[in-house]
N, CA, C and O of each residue as an XYZ file, in Angstrom:
304
protein
N      74.815     96.847    158.627
C      74.711     95.982    157.459
C      74.046     94.684    157.908
O      74.490     94.055    158.869
N      72.988     94.285    157.216
C      72.349     93.030    157.617
C      73.126     91.858    157.035
O      73.870     92.040    156.071
N      72.974     90.647    157.600
C      73.780     89.495    157.176
C      73.706     89.188    155.689
O      74.681     88.693    155.124
N      72.594     89.463    155.044
C      72.464     89.145    153.622
C      73.292     90.087    152.755
O      73.580     89.769    151.601
N      73.678     91.241    153.294
C      74.430     92.213    152.516
C      75.928     92.160    152.802
O      76.685     92.951    152.239
N      76.362     91.265    153.648
C      77.779     91.206    153.977
C      78.597     90.768    152.769
O      78.182     89.916    151.983
N      79.753     91.368    152.649
C      80.666     90.985    151.577
C      81.349     89.678    151.931
O      81.560     89.389    153.108
N      81.698     88.880    150.924
C      82.414     87.635    151.219
C      83.763     87.931    151.856
O      84.381     88.960    151.585
N      84.202     87.027    152.693
C      85.495     87.187    153.359
C      86.619     87.064    152.347
O      86.533     86.291    151.393
N      87.650     87.818    152.559
C      88.826     87.763    151.696
C      89.650     86.532    152.021
O      89.631     86.052    153.154
N      90.367     86.021    151.043
C      91.271     84.900    151.276
C      92.605     85.356    151.846
O      93.439     84.524    152.201
N      92.818     86.655    151.938
C      94.082     87.203    152.429
C      93.947     87.598    153.888
O      93.984     88.783    154.218
N      93.793     86.629    154.751
C      93.638     86.904    156.169
C      94.972     87.281    156.774
O      96.000     86.685    156.455
N      94.952     88.267    157.642
C      96.154     88.648    158.367
C      96.232     87.850    159.650
O      95.201     87.519    160.236
N      97.432     87.537    160.095
C      97.575     86.870    161.382
C      97.036     87.764    162.491
O      96.823     88.957    162.277
N      96.821     87.210    163.643
C      96.228     87.959    164.742
C      97.089     89.138    165.183
O      96.579     90.061    165.817
N      98.372     89.128    164.864
C      99.222     90.251    165.268
C      99.120     91.434    164.303
O      99.760     92.463    164.522
N      98.333     91.299    163.251
C      98.093     92.403    162.333
C      99.069     92.512    161.179
O      98.920     93.399    160.339
N     100.070     91.635    161.110
C     100.997     91.703    159.987
C     100.313     91.190    158.729
O      99.569     90.211    158.792
N     100.547     91.827    157.590
C      99.877     91.385    156.362
C     100.418     90.043    155.880
O     101.584     89.710    156.095
N      99.555     89.293    155.231
C      99.952     88.017    154.642
C     100.593     88.315    153.298
O     100.056     89.088    152.505
N     101.729     87.707    153.045
C     102.443     87.949    151.799
C     101.893     87.059    150.694
O     101.771     85.846    150.859
N     101.566     87.670    149.584
C     101.136     86.922    148.413
C     102.386     86.448    147.684
O     103.255     87.258    147.361
N     102.488     85.155    147.420
C     103.656     84.646    146.709
C     103.464     84.856    145.218
O     102.378     84.640    144.682
N     104.507     85.270    144.570
C     104.469     85.547    143.144
C     105.105     84.389    142.391
O     106.112     83.837    142.835
N     104.527     84.019    141.259
C     105.067     82.951    140.422
C     105.790     83.572    139.237
O     105.273     84.473    138.576
N     107.000     83.073    138.982
C     107.872     83.669    137.976
C     108.194     82.694    136.852
O     108.195     81.479    137.049
N     108.464     83.236    135.682
C     108.891     82.422    134.541
C     110.347     82.007    134.739
O     111.025     82.500    135.640
N     110.821     81.094    133.887
C     112.228     80.693    133.947
C     113.143     81.891    133.725
O     114.146     82.048    134.422
N     112.805     82.718    132.775
C     113.632     83.894    132.475
C     113.726     84.811    133.695
O     114.811     85.270    134.052
N     112.585     85.074    134.331
C     112.591     85.930    135.519
C     113.394     85.297    136.655
O     114.138     85.982    137.356
N     113.236     83.981    136.830
C     113.970     83.275    137.882
C     115.473     83.358    137.636
O     116.242     83.584    138.571
N     115.895     83.178    136.389
C     117.321     83.264    136.051
C     117.865     84.656    136.345
O     118.971     84.796    136.869
N     117.095     85.680    136.012
C     117.534     87.052    136.261
C     117.685     87.312    137.755
O     118.669     87.915    138.183
N     116.731     86.868    138.541
C     116.780     87.087    139.989
C     117.952     86.347    140.615
O     118.657     86.890    141.467
N     118.158     85.101    140.188
C     119.226     84.285    140.768
C     120.598     84.588    140.171
O     121.624     84.258    140.767
N     120.615     85.213    138.999
C     121.883     85.506    138.336
C     122.550     84.265    137.774
O     123.775     84.148    137.788
N     121.729     83.327    137.273
C     122.259     82.083    136.709
C     121.711     81.884    135.301
O     120.744     82.532    134.899
N     122.342     80.983    134.564
C     121.873     80.653    133.217
C     120.667     79.717    133.302
O     120.381     79.136    134.349
N     119.974     79.589    132.182
C     118.833     78.683    132.132
C     119.277     77.249    132.392
O     118.581     76.498    133.076
N     120.433     76.864    131.851
C     120.903     75.488    132.046
C     121.184     75.203    133.525
O     120.939     74.092    133.995
N     121.691     76.186    134.254
C     121.913     76.003    135.695
C     120.583     75.831    136.413
O     120.443     74.962    137.273
N     119.608     76.661    136.058
C     118.289     76.563    136.685
C     117.658     75.200    136.409
O     117.081     74.591    137.310
N     117.764     74.721    135.179
C     117.224     73.409    134.815
C     117.939     72.305    135.593
O     117.302     71.358    136.056
N     119.255     72.424    135.739
C     120.017     71.428    136.506
C     119.577     71.423    137.968
O     119.370     70.356    138.546
N     119.431     72.601    138.572
C     118.978     72.680    139.967
C     117.597     72.053    140.114
O     117.310     71.370    141.097
N     116.745     72.299    139.118
C     115.394     71.732    139.157
C     115.458     70.213    139.085
O     114.762     69.531    139.837
N     116.283     69.672    138.191
C     116.375     68.214    138.040
C     116.993     67.562    139.270
O     116.693     66.408    139.577
N     117.855     68.292    139.977
C     118.467     67.783    141.209
C     117.608     68.078    142.441
O     117.996     67.778    143.570
N     116.445     68.666    142.203
C     115.495     69.033    143.265
C     116.118     69.986    144.281
O     115.841     69.899    145.477
N     116.952     70.888    143.798
C     117.561     71.899    144.657
C     116.738     73.171    144.707
O     117.018     74.069    145.501
N     115.722     73.248    143.857
C     114.849     74.414    143.840
C     113.431     73.950    143.517
O     113.231     73.082    142.668
N     112.462     74.530    144.196
C     111.068     74.160    143.968
C     110.523     74.798    142.699
O     110.990     75.852    142.268
N     109.541     74.152    142.114
C     108.893     74.678    140.916
C     107.513     74.058    140.798
O     107.189     73.102    141.503
N     106.711     74.599    139.914
C     105.423     73.968    139.613
C     105.242     73.979    138.102
O     105.721     74.873    137.403
N     104.549     72.975    137.625
C     104.280     72.854    136.192
C     102.796     73.141    135.979
O     101.936     72.510    136.594
N     102.512     74.086    135.112
C     101.138     74.450    134.791
C     100.525     73.406    133.860
O     101.257     72.645    133.226
N      99.194     73.356    133.766
C      98.559     72.404    132.844
C      99.057     72.542    131.404
O      99.042     71.574    130.643
N      99.492     73.733    131.038
C     100.012     73.957    129.681
C     101.410     73.373    129.497
O     101.911     73.297    128.376
N     102.043     72.958    130.606
C     103.403     72.438    130.552
C     104.452     73.468    130.942
O     105.612     73.125    131.170
N     104.047     74.725    131.019
C     104.979     75.787    131.407
C     105.403     75.605    132.866
O     104.637     75.109    133.692
N     106.612     76.009    133.157
C     107.157     75.880    134.509
C     107.214     77.257    135.151
O     107.580     78.243    134.512
N     106.849     77.306    136.417
C     106.897     78.546    137.183
C     107.622     78.297    138.496
O     107.613     77.191    139.037
N     108.250     79.361    138.994
C     109.002     79.312    140.245
C     108.401     80.321    141.210
O     108.110     81.456    140.833
N     108.215     79.902    142.455
C     107.708     80.832    143.462
C     108.844     81.740    143.916
O     109.970     81.293    144.129
N     108.529     83.010    144.059
C     109.522     83.974    144.510
C     110.096     83.563    145.861
O     111.298     83.706    146.084
N     109.273     83.063    146.755
C     109.769     82.650    148.078
C     110.767     81.498    147.961
O     111.722     81.438    148.735
N     110.564     80.583    147.009
C     111.525     79.492    146.799
C     112.865     80.035    146.298
O     113.925     79.552    146.698
N     112.809     81.039    145.424
C     114.044     81.644    144.923
C     114.784     82.353    146.048
O     116.008     82.271    146.146
N     114.036     83.048    146.894
C     114.666     83.739    148.026
C     115.318     82.741    148.977
O     116.416     82.986    149.477
N     114.649     81.621    149.228
C     115.231     80.579    150.082
C     116.497     80.015    149.455
O     117.479     79.761    150.152
N     116.477     79.820    148.152
C     117.645     79.306    147.435
C     118.817     80.271    147.571
O     119.951     79.842    147.788
N     118.557     81.560    147.447
C     119.628     82.557    147.557
C     120.213     82.581    148.969
O     121.410     82.818    149.137
N     119.390     82.342    149.974
C     119.892     82.314    151.355
C     120.779     81.099    151.603
O     121.738     81.168    152.372
N     120.454     79.987    150.948
C     121.221     78.753    151.151
C     122.575     78.785    150.470
O     123.540     78.232    150.997
N     122.671     79.427    149.297
C     123.906     79.351    148.502
C     124.635     80.666    148.449
O     125.689     80.763    147.820
């Protein structure tokens, strides 16, 4: 394959040991509550107390990273 025909590199690079890079999934409040087994009000309280990470989309919607939820479950 000549250099002009090479495909662009993927953003999902594996570490040198060959283990795959995990793609983090973003979840809705409902999905987060189901995974954690808590009510929406508990999730909102944890968010306001900064006990769980979240991100706010430009639309105002809130999403939770699956890895943050897993870390939360390990702590509590």
